[in-house]
C-alpha positions in Angstrom: 9.3 -69.2 14.9 10.1 -65.5 15.6 13.9 -66.2 14.9 13.4 -68.9 11.7 16.5 -69.5 9.8 18.2 -66.6 11.7 22.2 -67.3 13.4 22.8 -65.6 16.9 25.7 -65.8 18.8 25.6 -65.3 22.4 28.1 -64.6 24.8 28.1 -65.4 28.1 25.9 -68.5 27.2 26.7 -70.7 30.2 25.2 -67.6 32.6 21.1 -67.7 33.8 20.0 -65.1 31.3 22.5 -66.1 28.7 21.2 -69.6 29.2 18.2 -68.6 29.1 18.2 -66.4 25.9 20.0 -68.9 24.3 16.8 -71.7 24.8 14.5 -68.8 24.0 16.0 -68.0 20.3 16.6 -72.0 19.7 13.1 -72.3 20.3 12.2 -69.5 18.1 13.8 -71.1 15.3 17.3 -69.1 15.6 20.6 -71.6 14.6 22.7 -70.3 18.2 26.4 -70.1 18.6 27.5 -70.4 22.4 30.3 -69.2 24.0 31.4 -68.6 27.3 35.0 -69.3 29.3 33.3 -72.0 31.3 32.9 -75.0 28.2 31.0 -77.5 30.7 28.5 -74.9 31.4 27.5 -73.6 28.1 27.5 -77.1 26.9 24.8 -78.1 29.0 22.9 -75.7 28.0 23.6 -76.7 24.7 22.6 -80.1 25.8 18.9 -78.9 26.1 18.7 -77.0 23.4 19.5 -79.8 21.7 17.0 -82.2 23.9 14.3 -79.6 22.5 15.3 -80.0 19.0 17.0 -76.9 18.6 20.5 -76.6 16.8 23.3 -75.1 19.1 27.2 -74.9 18.8 29.4 -74.3 21.2 32.8 -72.6 21.7 35.3 -72.1 24.2 35.4 -67.5 23.9 36.7 -65.0 26.4 34.6 -62.0 25.5 37.3 -59.5 26.5 39.9 -61.2 24.0 39.6 -59.5 20.7 41.6 -62.1 18.9 39.6 -64.6 20.1 36.1 -62.7 19.3 36.7 -61.7 15.3 38.5 -65.7 15.2 35.2 -67.0 16.1 32.6 -64.7 14.4 34.9 -65.1 11.4 34.6 -68.9 11.9 31.1 -68.8 12.0 29.9 -66.9 9.2 32.6 -68.6 7.0 30.1 -72.3 8.4 27.1 -70.2 8.2 27.5 -67.1 5.4 25.3 -65.1 8.2 25.0 -63.6 11.5 22.0 -61.7 12.2 22.0 -61.8 16.0 24.8 -61.0 18.3 23.8 -60.7 22.5 26.2 -59.7 25.4 25.1 -61.3 28.5 28.9 -61.9 30.4 28.8 -61.2 33.9 30.2 -57.7 34.6 30.7 -57.9 38.7 27.6 -57.5 39.8 28.7 -59.2 42.9 31.0 -56.6 44.2 28.0 -54.3 45.3 27.4 -54.1 49.0 30.6 -51.4 50.2 29.7 -48.0 50.0 32.6 -46.3 47.7 33.9 -44.5 50.2 34.9 -47.3 51.6 35.4 -49.7 48.7 39.2 -50.3 46.8 39.6 -48.6 43.7 39.9 -52.2 42.1 36.6 -52.9 43.1 35.2 -49.9 42.1 36.8 -49.6 38.8 36.7 -53.6 37.7 32.9 -53.7 36.7 32.8 -50.5 34.2 36.2 -51.5 32.4 34.8 -55.1 32.4 31.6 -53.9 30.7 32.9 -51.6 28.5 35.8 -53.4 27.1 33.3 -56.7 26.4 30.2 -54.7 25.0 32.7 -52.7 22.6 34.8 -55.7 21.4 31.4 -58.0 20.7 28.9 -55.4 19.4 31.8 -53.8 16.9 32.8 -57.0 16.0 29.0 -58.1 15.0 28.9 -54.8 13.4 31.3 -55.0 10.6 29.8 -58.4 9.9 26.4 -57.2 9.7 27.3 -54.2 7.6 28.5 -56.0 4.9 24.8 -57.4 4.6 23.0 -54.9 5.6 21.4 -56.6 8.1 21.4 -57.6 12.0 19.9 -56.9 15.4 22.9 -56.3 18.6 21.5 -56.8 21.7 23.3 -55.7 25.2 22.2 -56.5 28.6 21.7 -53.5 31.6 20.1 -53.3 34.7 18.1 -51.3 37.0 21.0 -50.1 39.1 21.0 -47.3 35.9 18.7 -46.0 36.5 17.5 -46.2 40.5 15.0 -43.5 42.2 16.6 -41.8 45.3 15.0 -43.8 47.2 16.5 -46.9 45.7 20.2 -45.1 45.7 20.1 -44.9 49.2 18.9 -48.3 50.0 21.4 -50.3 47.4 25.2 -49.6 47.5 25.8 -50.2 43.9 29.3 -49.4 44.0 31.0 -49.6 40.1 27.9 -51.9 39.1 26.1 -48.8 38.2 28.5 -47.4 36.2 28.9 -50.1 34.2 25.1 -50.6 33.2 25.0 -47.0 32.4 27.8 -47.1 30.7 26.4 -50.2 28.4 23.0 -48.6 27.6 25.3 -45.0 26.7 27.5 -47.7 24.1 24.2 -49.3 22.5 22.7 -45.8 22.0 26.0 -44.6 20.5 26.1 -47.7 18.3 22.4 -47.5 17.1 23.0 -43.9 16.2 26.1 -45.3 13.9 24.9 -48.6 12.3 21.6 -48.0 12.1 21.6 -46.3 8.2 23.2 -50.5 7.6 19.8 -51.7 8.4 21.2 -52.5 12.2 19.6 -52.6 15.3 20.9 -51.9 19.0 18.9 -52.6 21.5 19.9 -52.7 25.3 17.8 -55.0 27.8 17.3 -53.2 31.4 16.2 -55.9 34.0 15.6 -55.6 37.4 16.8 -58.2 39.9 16.2 -61.7 39.0 16.1 -63.6 42.1 15.7 -67.2 40.2 19.5 -66.4 39.8 20.3 -66.0 43.5 22.0 -68.9 45.5 20.2 -71.0 47.2 22.9 -71.7 49.4 24.6 -69.5 51.9 22.0 -66.4 51.4 22.6 -63.8 54.0 19.6 -63.9 56.5 18.3 -60.4 55.3 18.3 -61.6 52.0 14.6 -62.2 52.3 13.9 -58.7 53.2 15.4 -57.2 50.3 13.7 -59.2 47.9 10.6 -58.5 49.6 11.9 -54.8 49.5 12.3 -55.0 45.8 9.5 -56.9 45.0 7.0 -54.1 46.1 9.1 -51.4 44.5 7.9 -52.6 41.0 4.6 -51.5 39.9 3.9 -55.1 39.1 4.6 -56.3 43.2 6.9 -58.6 41.5 10.4 -59.0 40.1 10.9 -60.1 37.0 11.6 -63.4 35.7 14.2 -65.3 33.5 11.8 -66.6 31.0 10.5 -62.9 30.9 13.5 -61.8 30.1 14.5 -64.4 27.1 11.1 -64.0 25.5 11.6 -60.0 25.4 14.8 -60.7 24.2 13.6 -62.6 21.6 10.9 -60.7 20.3 13.4 -57.4 20.1 15.6 -59.8 18.2 13.1 -60.5 15.8 11.5 -58.3 12.8 8.9 -57.6 15.1 10.6 -55.4 16.4 11.9 -53.7 13.6 11.0 -50.2 14.4 12.5 -50.7 17.5 17.0 -48.9 17.8 18.8 -47.0 20.0 16.5 -47.9 23.0 16.6 -49.1 26.2 13.9 -51.7 26.6 12.4 -51.5 30.4 12.2 -54.8 32.0 12.1 -53.9 35.6 8.6 -54.3 36.0 7.7 -51.0 36.7 10.4 -50.4 38.9 11.8 -48.4 37.0 9.7 -45.9 34.7 10.9 -43.4 32.1 10.7 -42.5 28.5 13.1 -45.2 27.2 
């Protein structure tokens, strides 16, 4: 029970990654507050958690709305008396990848980084303000290999503004870690490679099989990560067993990216 008696808020809890991490947090003992723009998706995750004996609460929160974020956290803290973990897993329009930047519209290029910067700034700083009062907490953000691709992969992939978004989230996470560390608050960014489990089963283009083969072959393990592996790493990072870890990018790429983070 890595997270016994902890209180966690998850933004984008109705998505693949947010839902997987929410289930892992609850499994490991945390009381989880699940938010999303589509309440029905979030409620399905909460139902899974409840069926497994966990404790989950659901709220419809737009994670780009400052007032909504702050009101939800104020209500959460009033109810529980604490906020121990914050995790932002909302989508930042990765589906806009695939078009060369010289052919991409300004709107499609700028939407991912602008969304990523806004939502992560709002959710992380709002959580930090509550955590500072108790001098304790862990803030987790989400990035991807798009922030650290090799030259070969930058030729192969057309990531557009998504790569810029991921790079911005990593920089924001490091900067915030430096500011709040003196308050005993840790900030860690999770960097994953692609997760084929999250790809739609229907309507996949024929070439997707070759893309997946190429990406699997580009990892040291020969296999892309799984959702359960990302969720387990998030739970560990949020726990006291990772107490010495902050201001870093947690490499969950199965070795497709190797660096000093």
